[in-house]
Backbone as a ProteinNet text record, in pm:
[ID]
protein_1_A
[PRIMARY]
MDIISRGKAGLPGVPTSIGHRSLGSWAGITGHHTGGAFSSWKSIHDWQTKGRPAAQRLAYIGYSFGVADGEVTELRGWDHQPAGDHDNKRIQVVFGGAYSRDLPSREDLDAFVAFVLLARRRTGKQLEVIPHRGVWPAGHKYATSCPGDRLAQWMRQDLPDLIGKQPSTPKPPATPGQLAVDGRLGRATIRRWQQIMGTPTDGVISTPSMLVRAVQRHLNKVARAGLTVDGVGIRQDGKSYKTTRALQRYLGTVQDGRMSTPVSQVVKALQRRLNTGRF
[TERTIARY]
-2417.1	-2551.6	-2577.7	-2670.8	-2709.1	-2834	-2832.1	-2946.9	-3003	-3134.3	-3200.4	-3201.7	-3161	-3158.5	-3299.5	-3315	-3446.6	-3492.6	-3397	-3433.5	-3495.7	-3437.4	-3494	-3630.1	-3654.9	-3785.1	-3888.3	-3849.8	-3943.4	-3961.5	-3870.7	-3880.6	-3801.3	-3846.3	-3768.3	-3648	-3562.9	-3451.6	-3500.6	-3418.5	-3454.6	-3444.2	-3546.7	-3541.4	-3426.4	-3375.6	-3264.9	-3308.1	-3438.8	-3488.5	-3473.1	-3450.6	-3434.6	-3295.6	-3288	-3160.2	-3069.7	-2939.5	-2840.5	-2791	-2742.1	-2677.7	-2547.5	-2447.5	-2323.3	-2338.1	-2266.1	-2279.3	-2250.1	-2150	-2110.9	-2203.3	-2304.1	-2392.4	-2511.2	-2531.6	-2644.5	-2621.2	-2727.3	-2715.5	-2785.6	-2861.7	-2933.2	-3022.3	-3107.2	-3200.3	-3337.8	-3439.5	-3577.4	-3654.1	-3728.7	-3804.5	-3951.2	-4008	-4147.3	-4216.4	-4347.2	-4418.6	-4509.1	-4547.7	-4636.1	-4777.4	-4812.3	-4939.2	-5059.2	-5037.7	-5148.7	-5098	-5184.6	-5145.9	-5034.3	-4934.2	-4817.8	-4809.7	-4786.6	-4767.5	-4632	-4588.9	-4459.6	-4419.7	-4289.9	-4243	-4289.8	-4309.6	-4362.9	-4503.1	-4584.4	-4720	-4717.8	-4624.8	-4612	-4565.5	-4468.5	-4420.2	-4534.1	-4612.6	-4720.9	-4825.2	-4854	-4951.7	-4900	-4772.7	-4718.7	-4700.7	-4679.9	-4654.6	-4777.6	-4877.9	-4994.7	-5128.3	-5131.2	-5258.2	-5302.4	-5211.1	-5247	-5318.8	-5390.5	-5440.4	-5324.7	-5352.3	-5248.1	-5151.8	-5203.1	-5117.4	-5020.3	-5048.9	-4964.5	-4873.9	-4880.4	-4801.5	-4653.2	-4572.3	-4427.6	-4373.3	-4251.6	-4186	-4132.4	-4113	-4056.7	-4090.3	-4100.1	-4126.1	-4035.9	-4091.8	-4023.6	-3917.1	-3910.5	-3820.4	-3683.8	-3586.9	-3451.6	-3438.4	-3490.8	-3483.5	-3612.4	-3644.3	-3761.8	-3726.1	-3799.1	-3776.2	-3903.3	-3890.6	-4002.9	-3948.3	-4016.9	-3979.9	-3835.8	-3788.4	-3653.8	-3543.3	-3576.1	-3476.3	-3489.5	-3380.3	-3378.6	-3367.9	-3453.4	-3455.9	-3419	-3336	-3298.7	-3418.7	-3455.5	-3560.8	-3492.9	-3491.9	-3409.3	-3261	-3233.1	-3096.4	-3010.5	-2880.2	-2782.4	-2761.9	-2778.1	-2728.7	-2836.7	-2962.9	-3070.2	-3148.5	-3191.5	-3267.7	-3402	-3439.8	-3575.1	-3678.5	-3804.1	-3910.7	-3975.4	-4044.3	-4143.4	-4089	-4159.3	-4140.6	-4069.4	-3983.3	-3933.8	-3798.6	-3751.8	-3617.3	-3517.4	-3488.6	-3421.9	-3271.4	-3218.2	-3078.9	-3065.9	-3179.2	-3180.5	-3220	-3158.4	-3195.4	-3334	-3425.5	-3563.7	-3584.7	-3610.9	-3627.6	-3769.6	-3840.2	-3981.7	-4001.8	-4078.9	-4123.4	-4254.5	-4265.8	-4389.7	-4493.3	-4605.2	-4709.6	-4750.5	-4842.5	-4892.6	-4856.8	-4797.7	-4740.8	-4780.9	-4909.8	-4960.7	-4974.8	-5014.7	-5036.8	-4933.1	-4881.7	-4787.6	-4654.9	-4550.2	-4419	-4405.8	-4316	-4280.2	-4222.9	-4202.8	-4145.3	-4004.8	-3959	-3822.5	-3722.7	-3751.8	-3661.2	-3651.3	-3763	-3759.9	-3684.9	-3706.2	-3634.7	-3484.2	-3445.8	-3303.9	-3244.9	-3320.4	-3271.3	-3252.8	-3342.5	-3330.4	-3207.3	-3185.2	-3066.5	-2940.1	-2935.2	-2817.5	-2798.3	-2908.6	-2896.8	-2840.3	-2888.7	-2837.8	-2686.7	-2641.5	-2498.3	-2420.8	-2476.4	-2412.3	-2406	-2514.9	-2517.4	-2414.3	-2398.9	-2297.8	-2157.6	-2134.2	-2001.6	-1976.4	-2076.9	-2058	-2039.8	-2110.9	-2100.2	-1989.5	-1942.9	-1843.3	-1900.1	-2033.5	-2099.5	-2185.5	-2202.5	-2295.5	-2436	-2492.5	-2621.9	-2729.7	-2799	-2909	-3033	-3108.8	-3233.2	-3350.7	-3445.2	-3566.3	-3687.8	-3802.6	-3925.9	-3971.2	-4044.7	-4089.8	-4162.2	-4240.9	-4316.4	-4225.6	-4099	-4004.8	-3945.7	-3975.3	-3918.7	-3988.6	-4122.4	-4199.2	-4277.3	-4285.9	-4359	-4509.3	-4580.4	-4726	-4780.5	-4880.5	-4940	-4880.1	-4761.4	-4701.3	-4784.5	-4784.1	-4866.9	-4823	-4697.7	-4648.9	-4645.8	-4701.5	-4700.9	-4770.4	-4721.6	-4771	-4764.9	-4841	-4833.2	-4736.7	-4685.3	-4592	-4467.3	-4416.1	-4445.3	-4537	-4634.6	-4722.3	-4668.2	-4757	-4717	-4617.1	-4644.1	-4559.9	-4420.5	-4411.3	-4280.2	-4202.7	-4271.1	-4203.6	-4146.1	-4222.8	-4174.5	-4049.9	-4049.4	-3931.2	-3811.1	-3829.1	-3716.9	-3658.1	-3743	-3694.7	-3639.1	-3700.7	-3665.6	-3574.3	-3595.7	-3522.5	-3404.4	-3422.7	-3318.7	-3185.8	-3184.7	-3054.9	-2968.1	-3028.6	-2949.9	-2882.1	-2937.7	-2882.9	-2777.7	-2785.5	-2695.4	-2609.9	-2646.1	-2585.1	-2436.2	-2383.3	-2241.5	-2160.6	-2223.7	-2151.5	-2060.7	-1940.5	-1850.9	-1903	-1863.1	-1907.3	-1829.6	-1717	-1637.8	-1602.4	-1587.6	-1557.8	-1417.1	-1396.3	-1263.8	-1215.7	-1132.1	-1093.9	-1004.3	-1023.2	-932.6	-793.6	-693.6	-558	-456.4	-349.2	-235.7	-166.8	-130.3	-133.3	-264.5	-375.7	-501.6	-580.2	-512.4	-581.2	-633	-744.4	-796.2	-703.2	-690.3	-620.7	-707.7	-651	-726.8	-716	-797.6	-789.4	-913.5	-1014.6	-1134.6	-1227.3	-1208	-1291.4	-1376.4	-1507.5	-1599.1	-1606.4	-1498.9	-1489.7	-1535.4	-1522.4	-1574	-1507.2	-1376.7	-1307.2	-1358.5	-1379.1	-1430	-1572.4	-1655.4	-1794	-1798	-1716.3	-1714.7	-1672.8	-1569.4	-1527.5	-1637.8	-1705.3	-1814.6	-1927.8	-1962.5	-2067	-2028.9	-1904	-1857.1	-1875.2	-1834.8	-1841.6	-1986.5	-2073.6	-2213.6	-2298.2	-2240.3	-2312.4	-2413.9	-2391.2	-2480.4	-2408.1	-2481	-2414.5	-2298.6	-2187.7	-2063.4	-2039.8	-2108	-2090	-2013.9	-1978.7	-1902.2	-1981.7	-2114.4	-2200.3	-2305.1	-2328.7	-2440.1	-2554.6	-2652.1	-2766.6	-2868.8	-2978.5	-3085.5	-3218.3	-3275.1	-3218.6	-3112.1	-3040.7	-2926	-2941.9	-2914.8	-2916.6	-2807.5	-2692.7	-2585.3	-2631.2	-2691.8	-2734.9	-2840.6	-2931.1	-3029.9	-2960.4	-2859.5	-2787.3	-2716.1	-2657.8	-2590.5	-2693.2	-2808.7	-2911.7	-2959.7	-2981.3	-3023.4	-2916.7	-2789.4	-2679.4	-2671.2	-2680.9	-2673.8	-2792.7	-2908.9	-3026	-3006	-2941.9	-2925.2	-2817	-2700.2	-2586.8	-2573.7	-2631.2	-2615.8	-2749.1	-2859	-2992.9	-3013.6	-2982.8	-2985.5	-3127	-3223.6	-3360.9	-3382.4	-3305.9	-3314.7	-3428.6	-3489.5	-3580.4	-3497.4	-3530.3	-3452.1	-3506.1	-3458.2	-3509	-3403	-3278.3	-3173.6	-3118.1	-3143	-3087.7	-3020.9	-2926.6	-2865.8	-2716.4	-2650.4	-2503.9	-2454.8	-2410.5	-2357.3	-2249.5	-2142.9	-2036.8	-2063.8	-2160.4	-2199.9	-2208.4	-2161.6	-2161.9	-2295.6	-2401.7	-2533.7	-2550.3	-2645.1	-2665.4	-2771.6	-2739	-2830.6	-2829.3	-2945.8	-2954.9	-2868.7	-2867.6	-2789	-2640.3	-2594.9	-2454.1	-2420.4	-2511.3	-2488.2	-2474.6	-2562	-2554	-2423.9	-2379.5	-2252.8	-2136.5	-2140.2	-2035.6	-2030.9	-2146.9	-2151.3	-2094.4	-2129.3	-2082.5	-1930.6	-1873.8	-1730.1	-1649.6	-1716.6	-1647.1	-1589.2	-1652.4	-1606.2	-1707.3	-1675.5	-1764.5	-1902	-2007.7	-2142.9	-2218.9	-2192.3	-2266	-2357	-2356.9	-2443.1	-2392.3	-2271.5	-2220.3	-2094.1	-2087.6	-1961.5	-1903.4	-1806.1	-1751	-1672.9	-1653.6	-1578.5	-1459	-1349.9	-1326.9	-1282	-1251.8	-1201.7	-1291.2	-1328.8	-1419	-1353.3	-1362.9	-1306.2	-1383.6	-1515.4	-1590.2	-1557.9	-1529.4	-1489.1	-1352.7	-1261.5	-1132.3	-1151.1	-1237.2	-1263.8	-1326.1	-1415.8	-1477.5	-1372.2	-1284.1	-1180.9	-1089.9	-1054.5	-971.7	-1046.4	-1175.7	-1255	-1264.4	-1292.7	-1306.3	-1174.8	-1062.4	-932.8	-905.7	-986.5	-976.8	-1064.3	-1140.5	-1227.3	-1363	-1403.4	-1533.1	-1589.8	-1717.7	-1780.2	-1832.8
6539.2	6484.4	6391.9	6298.1	6206.1	6258.9	6258.5	6299.1	6175.6	6156	6041.8	6061.3	5960.9	5972.2	5970.7	6029.8	6029.7	5887.6	5798.9	5660.6	5593.7	5614.9	5556.6	5615.7	5737.3	5801	5757.4	5667.4	5618	5707.2	5804.5	5896.8	5844.5	5875.4	5838.2	5930.7	5900.5	5989.2	6121.3	6225.9	6357.3	6354.8	6398.9	6396.6	6480.8	6439.9	6514	6652.6	6674.7	6806.7	6912.3	6869.9	6965	7026.3	7158.1	7227.2	7197.5	7207.6	7181.3	7311.3	7298.1	7410.1	7359.3	7444.9	7410.8	7444	7372.5	7391.4	7535.3	7595.5	7730.3	7839.4	7803.1	7906.1	7939.2	7859.8	7887.9	8016.6	8098	8229.6	8237.3	8134.9	8139.1	8016.1	8017.9	7907.9	7968.3	7910.9	7953	7840.5	7874.8	7776.9	7774.7	7655	7634.5	7538.4	7526.7	7411.7	7357.5	7229.9	7172.8	7227.8	7276.3	7345.3	7258.2	7128.4	7038.4	6911.1	6814.9	6687.7	6624.1	6567.8	6511	6362.2	6282.5	6139.4	6093	6143.3	6102.6	6200.9	6201.5	6286.8	6233.5	6103	6045.7	6098.3	6112.3	6162.8	6309	6389.5	6528.8	6533.2	6448.4	6439.8	6404.5	6303.3	6259.8	6369.5	6442.8	6550.7	6662.4	6699.6	6809.4	6771.7	6644.7	6602.2	6545.2	6499.8	6436	6490.4	6536.5	6572.6	6715.4	6803.3	6942.8	6956.9	7070.7	7099.7	7096.8	7057.3	7032.1	7148.8	7269.8	7386.6	7412.1	7352.6	7376.7	7258	7152.9	7034.6	7057.8	6991.7	7000.3	6870	6876.1	6756	6671	6734.2	6665	6749.1	6687.6	6764.3	6887.1	7001.6	7127.2	7171.2	7108.3	7153.8	7085.5	7144.5	7088.1	6978.4	7004.1	6908.6	6916.7	6807.6	6805.2	6766.7	6822.2	6793.2	6733.3	6612.5	6545.4	6431.5	6402	6290	6301.3	6424.4	6445.9	6420	6408.5	6377.6	6470.8	6487.6	6565.3	6467.9	6487.6	6400.4	6478.8	6419	6477.4	6470.8	6586	6590.1	6623.5	6749.2	6782	6787.1	6812	6802	6924.5	6902.9	7011.5	7062.4	6974.5	7007.5	7018.4	7039.4	7059.8	7186.7	7254.3	7377.7	7350.5	7426.4	7411.4	7467.6	7441.3	7476.3	7609.3	7664.2	7767.6	7906.2	7979.9	8124.1	8159.1	8071.4	8082.9	8152.6	8221.1	8278.2	8162.1	8113.6	7985.8	7986.7	8095.2	8094.3	8042.6	8011.5	7970.7	7823.3	7752.6	7614.6	7616.4	7538.3	7537.8	7418.6	7446.9	7342.2	7349	7237	7234.6	7143.7	7191.9	7111.7	7042.6	6914.5	6842.8	6878.8	6939.7	6978.5	7123.7	7168.5	7306	7374.7	7494.9	7556.7	7702.9	7728.9	7863.7	7892.3	7790.5	7810.1	7741.8	7629.9	7551.8	7537.6	7509.9	7483.3	7336.5	7304.9	7164.6	7106.3	6975.9	6911.2	6961.7	6948.1	6987	6910	6782.6	6703.5	6761.4	6808	6866.7	6999.8	7081.6	7208.6	7185.5	7088.2	7056	7007.7	6924.3	6874.1	6988.5	7086	7201.7	7283.7	7308.3	7382.6	7310.4	7179.5	7102.5	7110.6	7111.2	7122.1	7258	7364.6	7498	7505.6	7451.8	7453.1	7369.8	7255.8	7173.5	7247.4	7312.6	7385.3	7498.3	7564.6	7670.5	7614.4	7500.4	7440.1	7393.5	7331.3	7274.7	7384.1	7494.7	7601.8	7700.9	7700.6	7799.4	7938.8	7949.2	8079.9	8087.4	8209.6	8232	8245.6	8137.3	8140.8	8196	8297.5	8355.1	8267.5	8254.4	8177.4	8273.8	8262.9	8344.4	8254.2	8290.8	8218.1	8252.1	8162.4	8182.4	8315.6	8353.5	8478	8600.3	8584.3	8695.6	8716.6	8627.2	8640.4	8751	8754	8849.4	8942.9	9072.4	9167.9	9146.4	9194	9185.9	9254.1	9194.1	9249.4	9195.4	9134.7	9073.9	8952.4	8919.7	8807.5	8674.6	8666.3	8543.7	8551.1	8657.7	8671.3	8551.5	8510	8387.7	8399	8315.2	8308.1	8198.8	8120	8010.5	8064.9	8000.7	7867.5	7868	7957.6	7967.8	8068.3	8134	8241.5	8195.7	8081.1	8039.2	7999.3	7923.7	7881.9	7999.8	8091.2	8210.7	8293.5	8305.6	8378.7	8313.3	8181.4	8110.6	8133.7	8129.1	8150.8	8290.6	8387.2	8525.2	8560.3	8506	8548.8	8451.9	8323.2	8224.3	8163.1	8136	8068.6	8144.7	8277.5	8346.5	8322.8	8305.3	8278.7	8142.2	8050.8	7916.3	7903.7	7987.1	7971.9	8094.8	8209.5	8335.1	8344.6	8277.5	8289.6	8172.6	8087.5	7972	8012.8	7955.2	7986.4	7928.2	7987.8	7940	7818.9	7791.4	7673.9	7598.6	7467.3	7389.9	7413.8	7391	7394.6	7251.3	7205	7064.3	7034.1	6917.1	6877.7	6856.3	6909.4	6899.4	6899.8	6829.2	6833.8	6968.1	7045.7	7003.7	7033.8	7055.2	7086.9	6965	6853.3	6732.9	6749.1	6680.5	6680.4	6601.2	6649.2	6570.5	6451.2	6330.8	6210.9	6195.4	6275.5	6281.8	6227.3	6185.7	6128.5	6228.5	6355.2	6461	6523.4	6526.2	6580.4	6732.3	6798.6	6943.6	7016.6	7148.4	7231.4	7199.4	7174.1	7146.1	7017.9	6913.9	6786.6	6803.4	6872	6893.5	6975	7078.4	7163.1	7082.8	6999	6916.9	6819.4	6761.5	6667.8	6739.4	6858.8	6937.2	6968.5	7004.7	7037.2	6917.7	6801.6	6681.3	6638.6	6660.5	6620.5	6725.5	6842.8	6945.8	7022.1	7037.4	7114.7	7242.1	7340.6	7462.2	7433.2	7504.9	7473.7	7573	7549.7	7637.9	7570.7	7441.3	7372.5	7335.7	7338.1	7311.1	7206.9	7109.6	7016.6	7066.1	7129.5	7183.4	7073.4	7108.1	7011.8	7069	7016.3	6912.3	6970.4	6882.3	6922.2	6878	6971.5	6935.9	6834.2	6846.2	6749.6	6610.1	6599.3	6467.7	6409.9	6492.6	6442.3	6388.6	6462	6415.6	6283.7	6270	6145	6032.2	6059.1	5955.7	5908.9	6003.5	5964.1	5879.7	5918.2	5843.2	5701.4	5690	5558.3	5471.3	5532.5	5455.3	5402.8	5483.9	5445.7	5340.6	5363.1	5275.4	5159.8	5175.6	5071.6	5014.9	5059.1	5011	5019.3	5136.9	5153.5	5163.2	5201.6	5210.7	5320.5	5428.8	5538	5633.3	5690.7	5802.4	5925.8	5995.9	6113.8	6233.7	6246.4	6350.5	6451.3	6431.8	6529.5	6523.5	6415.3	6401.8	6265.2	6255.8	6126.8	6118.5	6233	6234.8	6341.1	6297.1	6387.8	6313.1	6382.4	6320.3	6349.9	6277	6299.1	6168.7	6058	5930.7	5860.5	5921.8	5859.8	5774.9	5682.8	5591.1	5644.4	5640	5685.6	5585.1	5565.8	5473.1	5519.9	5650.4	5700.5	5678.4	5697.5	5672.7	5524.8	5437.4	5294.1	5260.3	5318.6	5294	5350.2	5465.2	5523.1	5431.6	5376.2	5282.8	5160	5106.9	4990.5	5025.6	5142.3	5187.9	5205.4	5255.3	5283.5	5168.4	5062.6	4942.7	4948.9	5022.7	5029.1	4958.5	4950.3	4886	4953	4872.4	4923.6	4927.7	5031.7	5048.6	5171.1	5243.7	5360.3	5484.3	5479.7	5591.8	5651.6	5784.8	5854.5	5887.5	5809	5826.1	5956.2	6002.1	6124	6091.5	6164.3	6273.5	6225.3	6094	6041.5	5926.7	5927.8	5826.6	5756.5	5624.1	5548.3	5572	5588.4	5612.6	5750.3	5848.1	5979.6	5970.3	5891.8	5872.1	5809.8	5708	5644.5	5744.1	5827.6	5930.8	6028.7	6075.2	6170.6	6112.2	5983.6	5920.2	5919.2	5887	5883.7	6023.6	6123.8	6260.2	6309.5	6264.5	6305	6249.8	6153.3	6104	6183.8	6279	6361.3	6300.3	6201	6138.2	6093.1	6051.5	5994.7	5855.8
-2662.7	-2651.8	-2770	-2751.8	-2857.3	-2927.6	-3059.8	-3139.9	-3208.8	-3196.4	-3258.5	-3409.7	-3483.6	-3629.3	-3685.8	-3804.1	-3867	-3899.4	-3927.8	-3955.6	-3834.9	-3715.5	-3594.2	-3561.7	-3608.6	-3585.9	-3689.1	-3781.2	-3880.4	-4000.4	-4018.1	-4130.5	-4249.6	-4370.7	-4488.8	-4504.3	-4600.4	-4629.9	-4686.3	-4670.9	-4722.9	-4875	-4947.6	-5094	-5148.6	-5262.4	-5325.3	-5371.3	-5379.7	-5421.3	-5312.7	-5189	-5078.5	-5084.7	-5078.4	-5087.3	-4970.2	-4993.1	-4890	-4827.2	-4703.3	-4634.1	-4575.1	-4571.9	-4503.3	-4355.7	-4271.1	-4126.5	-4086.7	-4147.8	-4109.4	-4159	-4239.4	-4296	-4206.3	-4100.2	-4011.1	-3934	-3922.9	-3858.5	-3723.7	-3684.8	-3558.5	-3545.5	-3443	-3416.5	-3392	-3453.9	-3432.3	-3363.8	-3258.3	-3182.3	-3220.9	-3236.2	-3275.8	-3179.4	-3191.8	-3137.2	-3246.4	-3234.3	-3335.9	-3322.4	-3201.8	-3184.6	-3155.5	-3140.1	-3110.3	-3046.8	-3030	-2970.2	-3052.2	-2982.8	-3051.1	-3022.5	-3127.4	-3109	-3160.6	-3276	-3331.6	-3440.3	-3471.5	-3581.1	-3715.2	-3722.5	-3846.4	-3874	-3769.2	-3790	-3835.7	-3780.3	-3824.2	-3969.5	-4002.1	-4140.1	-4235.1	-4199.2	-4287.2	-4304.6	-4196.1	-4207.4	-4297.4	-4281.3	-4361.1	-4508.2	-4535.7	-4673.9	-4743.9	-4664.3	-4725.4	-4674.4	-4548.2	-4486.9	-4510.2	-4543.1	-4568.5	-4703.6	-4723.8	-4858.2	-4958.7	-5078.1	-5176.9	-5192.4	-5190	-5213.5	-5098.6	-4980	-4862.6	-4827.9	-4905.8	-4873.3	-4897.7	-4815.2	-4827.2	-4884.9	-4936.8	-4986.4	-4872.1	-4753.9	-4637.4	-4516	-4398.5	-4276.3	-4274.6	-4238.4	-4265.1	-4167.1	-4048.5	-3943.9	-3953.1	-3886.4	-3884.3	-3779.3	-3659	-3548.3	-3467.3	-3397.5	-3312	-3169.8	-3072.7	-2931	-2872.5	-2816.3	-2750.2	-2665.4	-2555.7	-2467.4	-2419.2	-2396.6	-2344.3	-2444.2	-2572.2	-2673.5	-2793.6	-2864.8	-2988.3	-3105.2	-3204.7	-3321.4	-3446.6	-3529	-3657.7	-3751	-3810	-3910.3	-4044.1	-4087.3	-4204.3	-4167.8	-4041.1	-3992.8	-4018.3	-4001.6	-4009.9	-4152.5	-4249.9	-4384.4	-4490.3	-4448.6	-4545.4	-4511.3	-4614.2	-4600.3	-4533.9	-4430.3	-4375	-4471.7	-4444.3	-4538	-4503.6	-4602	-4577.5	-4554	-4466.4	-4450.7	-4320.2	-4270.3	-4132.9	-4121.1	-4225	-4226.5	-4230.8	-4349.1	-4365.6	-4343.7	-4292.3	-4249.5	-4105.9	-4044.5	-3905.2	-3893.2	-3798.3	-3768.6	-3705.1	-3759.4	-3711.8	-3618.4	-3490.2	-3389.2	-3334.8	-3338	-3298.8	-3178.1	-3081.7	-2968.3	-3006.2	-2974.9	-2997.8	-2893	-2933.2	-2839.2	-2856.8	-2771.4	-2773.8	-2643.1	-2650.6	-2530.5	-2515.2	-2533.1	-2508.8	-2359.8	-2281.4	-2138.1	-2051.1	-2095.1	-2015	-2088	-2009.7	-2067.2	-2104.3	-2197	-2217	-2088.5	-2086.5	-1969.8	-1944.5	-1819.9	-1785.9	-1871.7	-1900	-1983.2	-2124.3	-2179.2	-2312.7	-2312.9	-2210.7	-2202.9	-2189.3	-2106.7	-2091.5	-2223.3	-2295.3	-2423.7	-2522.1	-2520.4	-2609.7	-2574.7	-2445.6	-2403	-2448.7	-2426.8	-2468.6	-2619.9	-2695.8	-2841.3	-2880.8	-2818.6	-2852.1	-2828.7	-2715.9	-2686	-2787.7	-2827.6	-2929.7	-3062.5	-3101.1	-3228.4	-3228.6	-3115.5	-3107.4	-3123.1	-3061.6	-3075.7	-3218.4	-3278.6	-3412.5	-3517.3	-3503.1	-3601.9	-3569.7	-3443.4	-3402.2	-3389.2	-3369.9	-3361.4	-3236.6	-3184.1	-3074.1	-3131.8	-3177.4	-3244	-3151.2	-3196.6	-3120.9	-3135.8	-3027.1	-3029.4	-3019.1	-3112.2	-3105.5	-3124.4	-3064	-3094.7	-3235.8	-3297.3	-3434.9	-3451.3	-3351.8	-3363	-3373.7	-3337.1	-3345.5	-3483.1	-3578.3	-3712.9	-3790.5	-3781.3	-3859.7	-3768	-3799.1	-3714.2	-3722.4	-3620.3	-3620.3	-3745.1	-3804.9	-3925.2	-4053.5	-4044.5	-4163.3	-4204.6	-4332.9	-4377.4	-4317.9	-4270.1	-4208.9	-4056.2	-3997.1	-3850.7	-3786.2	-3669.3	-3606	-3454.5	-3385.3	-3239.2	-3193.8	-3285.8	-3255.6	-3186.2	-3082.1	-3028.9	-2907.2	-2903.6	-2788.3	-2688.2	-2615.5	-2525.3	-2419.2	-2357	-2243.8	-2289.4	-2399	-2447.5	-2504	-2572.6	-2623.9	-2509.2	-2398.7	-2281.7	-2224.6	-2213.6	-2161.6	-2250.9	-2381.3	-2473	-2458.6	-2433.4	-2424	-2285.8	-2180.4	-2045.5	-1971.3	-1984.7	-1905.7	-1980.3	-2107.2	-2184.3	-2187.7	-2203.3	-2208.1	-2085.3	-1967.7	-1847.3	-1853.3	-1931.9	-1941.9	-2051.2	-2153.5	-2267.9	-2296.8	-2236.7	-2280.1	-2259.8	-2156.3	-2126.5	-2180.4	-2258.7	-2310.8	-2425.3	-2435	-2545.3	-2674.6	-2786.5	-2916.4	-2962.8	-2901.9	-2936.8	-2809.6	-2817.5	-2698.1	-2647.8	-2519.6	-2461.2	-2446	-2536.8	-2531.4	-2412.8	-2349.6	-2243.4	-2301.9	-2237.2	-2292.6	-2181.1	-2201.3	-2110.4	-2128.8	-2022.8	-1883.5	-1811.3	-1881.8	-1818.2	-1775.9	-1751.8	-1709	-1565.4	-1538.8	-1402.7	-1311.1	-1189.7	-1088.7	-1051.8	-1054	-1017.2	-866.3	-796.2	-650.8	-581	-659	-598.2	-534.9	-565	-507.6	-617.8	-598.1	-698	-682.3	-725.2	-711.8	-836.6	-834.1	-942.8	-1076.4	-1075	-1200.9	-1264.7	-1182.1	-1233.7	-1285.5	-1209.9	-1252.5	-1381	-1388.1	-1507.2	-1630.6	-1617.9	-1731.1	-1771.4	-1673	-1699.4	-1772.6	-1726.5	-1791.6	-1936.3	-1957.2	-2091.8	-2185.1	-2139.6	-2222.8	-2246.3	-2146.8	-2160.6	-2231.7	-2260	-2333.2	-2252	-2120.9	-2035.5	-1990.9	-1935.4	-1890	-1795.2	-1810.9	-1739.3	-1626.2	-1513.5	-1398.4	-1284.3	-1301.8	-1198.4	-1075.4	-1085.2	-969.1	-1009.2	-920	-937.8	-850.9	-915.2	-843.1	-818.9	-753	-725.4	-773.3	-884.1	-970.9	-1062.4	-1131.8	-1212.7	-1356.9	-1449.5	-1591.6	-1623	-1556.1	-1577.3	-1536.4	-1418.7	-1370.7	-1463.9	-1513.3	-1609.5	-1735	-1783.9	-1902.8	-1875	-1755.1	-1717.7	-1708.6	-1647.8	-1634.9	-1772.1	-1863.6	-1998	-2066.1	-2048.2	-2109	-2051.4	-1920.6	-1856.6	-1896.5	-1910.6	-1954.9	-2096.6	-2179	-2319.4	-2338.2	-2277.5	-2307.6	-2209	-2089.2	-1987.2	-1939.6	-2000.7	-1962.8	-1812.1	-1758.1	-1613	-1556.6	-1637.2	-1588.8	-1486.1	-1497.6	-1400.2	-1433.9	-1331.1	-1350	-1381.7	-1488.9	-1528.6	-1450.9	-1326.4	-1237.2	-1194.8	-1238.8	-1209	-1068.9	-995.5	-860.9	-847.7	-751.5	-723.4	-746.5	-768	-775	-679	-561.4	-460	-381.4	-349.1	-269.5	-122.6	-67.8	70.6	150.1	90.7	160	164.2	107.9	106.3	-19.5	-15	-126.1	-222.1	-353.6	-457.4	-572.8	-635	-747.4	-864.9	-889.7	-1002.6	-978.8	-856.7	-825.8	-842.8	-801.2	-819.3	-968.7	-1050.4	-1194.8	-1251.7	-1200.4	-1243.6	-1206.2	-1087.1	-1044.2	-1134.1	-1166.9	-1255	-1392.6	-1442.8	-1574.4	-1577	-1465.6	-1460.7	-1401.8	-1357	-1312.7	-1173.6	-1083.1	-944.8	-853.9	-725.8	-628.5	-632.1	-632.6	-651.4	-519	-440.1	-315.2	-318.2	-429.6	-443.3	-374.3	-315.8	-237.1	-299.2	-302	-327.7	-191.3	-151.1	-17	-7.1	114.8	141.6	231.7	220.5	125.5	-12.3	-25.5	-152	-196.2	-324.9	-379.6	-497.6	-499.3	-610.2	-740.1	-730.6	-853	-910.5	-824.9	-875.6	-942.8	-885.6	-951.8	-1089.5	-1097.9	-1227.3	-1324.5	-1273.4	-1355.9	-1406.8	-1319.9	-1360.3	-1468.2	-1453.7	-1557.4	-1690.2	-1685.7	-1808.3	-1870.1	-1789	-1840.9	-1900.4	-1846	-1899.5	-2039.4	-2082.5	-2219.5	-2315.1	-2259.8	-2342.4	-2370.5	-2291.6	-2312.8	-2178.7	-2181.4	-2062	-2096.3
[MASK]
+++++++++++++++++++++++++++++++++++++++++++++++++++++++++++++++++++++++++++++++++++++++++++++++++++++++++++++++++++++++++++++++++++++++++++++++++++++++++++++++++++++++++++++++++++++++++++++++++++++++++++++++++++++++++++++++++++++++++++++++++++++++++++++++++++++++++++++++++++++++

C-alpha cells in the first residue's frame, strides 16, 4: 500500500527532540479518532501544538499515522515515539472524525486493514489491534471513550475476522511458485494479487472487494484512471467494466473493458506482472 508522506500532508519535519523507536520494538497498534470535525492533518497538528492550553501542547502531532479519505498518512511515522499517555510501545493510528454512532467510510476501514497487514509484515509480528479505550481501565485517570463506541465495536468484533489469520511475514513469490500464465483469474492469481496489494488473502474477489478497491486506488494514483473506488469491476465474466478497461490500459493490452473467458489477455499480462513481485 502507498502511505502519504508527512510533507505531502503539509506537515513539518519531526523535531529532533522526539524520541526514536526501532521498527522491531513496536508491540501492537492502538486505534483512535480525532473526535470532531476533520479537515486536514495539518489542522490537527496545529491544534495539538498551538491551539491547546499551554500545559497540554505537544511538540508535534501525537499520532503515528492518520486515516482519512481512504488513505493513510505518515504523522510521527514508524521510527518516532508517539506522544502522551497512550502506551507508547504501540503504533498510534487515528481516524479523522468522530465515530461514536457511525463508522468511518468503507474506504477508510479498508485503508486501516491494509495498514495493519503492512505493519505486521514490516515488524514481523502479529501486532494486536486495540481501541484506545482498551489501554486503560475504567476509573483510571487516563480512561477515555476514544475511538467512539461504534468504531471501538468494529475494532473488537469485525476487525479480527479481517486480519486474524494473516501471517506476520509476507510470502514472497518465488520460483518454482510462479503463477501459471494461463489467462484464468483463479484463486492462486487472486491470492498473489491480494498479497502484493496488502489486502486479506482469501483468493476470492467478493462484491464489493477490498482488493478491487486497492487496485482502483492504485490505478487512480499512477495512471490517473478517474475510477470510483467502489470495489467492483474486476470479474472474468466477459462483461465490460470501467475498472477492467483501466487495468487493460495500465497493463498494455486491448482496451475493451472485458476479461474474456475462458482465457483473457489482460489476465495473462497481470500474471506476468505479479510473477515479478509487483503490480
